[in-house]
C-alpha positions as CSV (number, residue, x, y, z in Angstrom):
1,M,47.5,15.6,68.9
2,A,48.0,16.2,72.8
3,L,52.2,16.9,73.3
4,R,53.9,18.3,76.1
5,V,57.4,20.1,76.4
6,S,59.1,18.1,78.8
7,R,62.6,19.5,79.1
8,L,64.0,22.7,78.0
9,F,67.9,23.8,77.6
10,V,69.5,27.0,76.6
11,H,73.2,26.6,75.3
12,P,74.5,30.2,75.8
13,V,77.7,29.6,73.9
14,K,77.8,28.0,70.8
15,S,78.9,24.2,71.0
16,C,79.6,24.5,75.0
17,A,77.8,22.5,77.2
18,G,73.6,23.3,77.6
19,I,71.6,24.3,80.7
20,E,68.6,22.5,81.3
21,V,66.1,24.9,82.4
22,E,62.8,25.0,83.9
23,R,61.4,28.2,81.7
24,A,62.9,30.2,79.1
25,R,61.8,33.6,77.5
26,L,60.3,32.9,73.8
27,L,61.8,35.9,71.7
28,A,61.9,36.4,67.7
29,G,65.1,34.7,67.7
30,G,64.8,32.0,69.7
31,L,65.2,31.5,73.3
32,E,66.8,34.4,75.6
33,L,70.5,33.7,75.9
34,D,70.6,31.1,73.6
35,R,73.7,30.8,71.4
36,Q,74.2,34.5,72.0
37,W,78.2,34.0,72.4
38,M,80.8,31.9,70.2
39,I,83.9,30.6,70.0
40,V,86.2,31.8,66.6
41,D,89.8,31.0,66.0
42,R,92.2,33.2,64.8
43,S,91.0,33.6,61.3
44,G,87.1,34.5,62.7
45,R,85.7,31.3,61.8
46,F,83.4,29.7,64.3
47,V,85.0,26.6,66.6
48,T,82.4,23.7,67.3
49,Q,82.6,20.3,68.7
50,R,83.5,18.9,65.1
51,S,86.9,19.7,65.1
52,Q,87.6,20.5,69.1
53,P,85.5,18.0,71.0
54,R,86.8,19.7,74.6
55,L,84.1,22.2,74.2
56,A,81.9,19.8,75.5
57,L,83.6,19.8,78.8
58,L,83.1,23.8,79.3
59,R,79.7,24.2,81.6
60,P,77.9,27.3,81.6
61,R,75.3,28.7,84.0
62,T,74.0,32.2,84.7
63,S,73.2,33.7,87.9
64,D,73.3,37.2,89.5
65,G,73.5,38.9,85.9
66,Q,76.6,36.9,84.9
67,L,77.5,34.1,82.4
68,T,80.1,31.7,84.1
69,L,81.9,29.3,82.3
70,S,83.7,26.5,84.1
71,A,86.7,24.2,83.1
72,P,87.4,20.5,84.1
73,D,90.3,22.0,86.0
74,G,88.0,24.3,88.1
75,S,88.6,27.5,86.6
76,Q,86.2,30.1,85.4
77,L,85.5,32.8,82.8
78,V,82.7,35.5,84.2
79,E,80.9,37.6,81.4
80,P,78.3,39.8,82.2
81,L,74.8,38.7,80.8
82,Q,73.9,42.5,79.8
83,G,76.1,44.7,77.8
84,G,76.5,43.0,74.2
85,D,78.1,46.0,72.6
86,R,80.9,45.8,74.7
87,G,84.0,45.4,73.2
88,P,85.5,46.0,69.6
89,R,83.2,44.9,66.5
90,V,84.5,42.0,64.6
91,D,83.1,40.2,61.8
92,V,82.6,36.2,62.1
93,R,82.0,33.1,60.1
94,I,79.4,30.6,60.2
95,W,79.8,28.4,57.5
96,G,79.4,30.6,54.7
97,R,77.7,33.5,56.4
98,T,79.5,36.5,57.7
99,V,77.9,38.0,60.8
100,P,78.7,40.6,63.4
101,A,79.9,40.1,66.8
102,H,81.7,42.1,69.6
103,D,85.5,40.7,71.0
104,C,84.9,39.8,74.7
105,G,88.4,40.8,74.9
106,D,92.0,39.0,75.5
107,G,91.4,38.3,79.3
108,A,88.6,35.5,77.8
109,A,90.8,34.9,74.8
110,A,93.7,33.8,77.2
111,W,91.3,31.5,79.3
112,L,89.5,29.5,76.6
113,G,93.4,29.0,75.1
114,R,94.3,27.6,78.3
115,A,90.8,25.7,78.0
116,L,91.4,24.1,74.7
117,G,95.0,24.1,74.3
118,G,95.2,26.4,71.5
119,P,94.3,29.9,70.1
120,C,90.9,31.3,70.2
121,R,89.0,34.0,71.0
122,L,84.9,34.5,72.7
123,V,82.9,36.8,70.6
124,R,78.8,37.8,71.5
125,R,76.4,38.7,69.3
126,P,75.3,42.3,69.3
127,A,72.8,43.6,71.6
128,Q,70.5,45.0,69.1
129,R,70.2,41.8,67.0
130,A,67.2,39.7,67.7
131,D,68.9,36.8,66.2
132,S,71.5,34.1,67.4
133,F,74.7,32.1,66.4
134,A,72.4,29.5,65.5
135,D,73.5,27.1,62.3
136,A,70.6,27.4,60.5
137,A,67.1,27.9,62.8
138,P,66.8,29.7,66.0
139,I,65.5,26.6,67.7
140,L,66.1,22.8,67.8
141,L,63.1,20.3,68.4
142,L,63.6,16.9,69.3
143,G,60.8,13.9,70.2
144,Q,61.6,12.4,73.7
145,E,60.0,8.8,71.7
146,S,62.4,9.5,69.0
147,L,65.4,9.2,71.6
148,D,64.0,6.6,73.3
149,A,63.5,4.6,69.8
150,L,67.1,5.1,69.4
151,N,68.2,4.0,72.8
152,R,66.2,0.9,72.2
153,R,68.1,0.2,69.0
154,L,71.6,0.9,70.4
155,R,71.0,-1.1,73.5
156,A,69.8,-4.3,70.9
157,S,73.0,-3.6,69.4
158,G,74.9,-4.0,73.1
159,A,76.1,0.1,72.6
160,A,75.4,2.6,75.1
161,E,72.8,4.8,75.3
162,A,73.0,8.4,74.1
163,G,71.7,11.5,77.0
164,I,69.5,13.9,75.0
165,E,72.2,16.7,75.7
166,R,74.5,14.9,73.0
167,F,71.7,16.2,70.1
168,R,71.7,19.7,71.7
169,P,67.8,20.4,71.4
170,N,66.2,23.3,72.9
171,L,62.6,22.0,73.3
172,V,62.3,18.3,74.0
173,I,58.5,17.1,73.2
174,A,57.1,14.3,74.5
175,G,53.9,12.3,73.4
176,A,54.0,11.6,70.0
177,D,55.0,8.4,68.3
178,A,58.6,8.0,67.4
179,F,60.3,10.4,64.4
180,D,56.9,11.9,64.2
181,E,58.5,15.6,64.7
182,D,59.8,14.6,61.0
183,H,56.9,15.5,59.4
184,W,55.4,18.5,61.8
185,H,54.7,21.7,60.0
186,T,53.5,23.8,63.2
187,V,54.0,23.0,66.9
188,E,51.7,25.4,68.9
189,S,50.7,25.9,72.8
190,T,48.2,28.5,74.2
191,Q,50.8,31.0,74.4
192,W,53.1,30.4,71.4
193,A,53.5,28.9,67.6
194,L,56.6,28.0,66.1
195,G,57.0,26.7,62.3
196,V,59.0,24.0,61.8
197,T,61.1,24.9,58.6
198,E,63.3,22.0,58.0
199,R,64.9,18.8,59.5
200,C,68.5,18.9,61.3
201,E,71.2,16.6,59.5
202,R,73.1,16.0,62.9
203,C,76.7,15.5,62.0
204,E,79.4,13.8,64.5
205,V,78.6,15.7,67.5
206,P,76.4,13.4,69.1
207,N,79.0,10.9,69.3
208,I,81.1,12.9,71.5
209,D,80.7,11.5,75.1
C-alpha cells in the first residue's frame, strides 16, 4: 500500500497546542522536542486538558534555540531548548508512573499560574533520557481518511467538523482507507520503520474546541 505522511506535528509541552512542521528528527524516544516539557500540580501530578482545558490556548513555537509559550493575553514564557538538566531534580507522576524531571523554576511557575488560574509548575525531561512525557507510546499516528470519515458523520448530524489538531497526532498518514490504521502492525519508509503497538483510546480532549 503506497502511503504518505501528509502532516507532521510536535507537541513540545504536553497537552498544550502543537506545532505543525515540515520535517522532524526521529529519535529512539519519538520526535525531537515532542513532549519534553510538562505541567504538574503542587503534588507533582501531570496536568492535561482533561482537567485544565485552557492548556489548549497555550501555543508554543521554537526558534533561535528557544521555546516560547504564548498565552491569549499576549504574555510569553521563554525556555532554552538546550540545558534539559538545569533546575532541581524532581519526581513527577503520569498516571501510575513516577518519572524523573527537572523543575523549570519559580518564574515559569508564576507565569503558568497566571495563565491557568491556579498553582502549577513546569518541568522538563532530563537531557540524558531518550523517552518523553507521553502517556503510552512515543508517537501517535492518525489516518487522514479516518478523520475525513468522522467529519462526514459530523456534517450529516449537523455538528461542526473536528480539526485534526484535536486528536494530537504526530504523524498523519494519507492514502489508506478510513480506519485502516487500526489494523496495521508496521509503518515503513525507505529511511525508517515504526511498529504499531496499540490503539489509542481517545478521552474527552478531542471535544475541546
